[in-house]
N, C-alpha and C positions, 0 to 999 in steps of 0.2 A: 504494500500500500504506500509505503514511503517512497518507493521508486517512482510510482505514478505521480505522486505529489511533486517530487523533485523534477521529473521530466516535464510536467505541466508548467511548473514555475520557470524552468530553464527555457522552455519554448516561448512563454509569455515575455520574458526579458529579451530574447533574441528577436521576436516579432516586433516588439515596440522600439527596439533600438535602431532599426533601419531608418535612414533619413530619406525622405522623398524629395525628388527633384521638384522645384517650383514649376507650376504649370502657367504658361503664358496665355492670357486671354486674347482672343482675336476679335477686334471690333470691325464690323462691316456695315456699310450703309445699305439700307433696304433697297434703294434704287439700283445698286450694283448687283443685287441678287435677282431682280426681276428683269428678265430678258424680253419676253414676249407675252402678250395677253391676246387670247383668241376668243371672240364672241361669235357663237353660232346661233342664228335664228332657227328655231326648230318649228316644223309644221307637221301635218299629219303623216307625211312621208318620211320625215327624218327624226321623229320624236323618240324612236327606239334605238338610236345609234349609240347611246351611252355617253360617257365622258372620258373614256380612256383612249386618247388619240396619240399617234406618233407622227412627228413631222420630219420629213426627209427632203433634201434637195438632191435631185438626180440630174442626169444629162438632159432629160426632156423637160425639166422644170421642177416646181415644188409639189410635193405629194403629202397628203394627210391620210394616214392609215388607221384602221380600227378593225376589231374582230366582232362579228355578230353571228351567232349560231354556227360556230366553227367555220366561218367563211371570212376571208380577208377582203375588206372593203376599202377602196381608195377613191 
């Protein structure tokens, strides 16, 4: 029983004696984080598209992709 008490005490001293590196806080402006905002007007034909879109620029132009019912829509 004394061994467990001694090991627990030794572990607590070793765990508490480590010095942590100071963490640097990074300050960012909100306008730097916002890159694009996309507003879609939905009607009866597009109301079930959802909100998870992916934007790509290809050789043929700009493409907006999403999945619906296991189909890729662009």
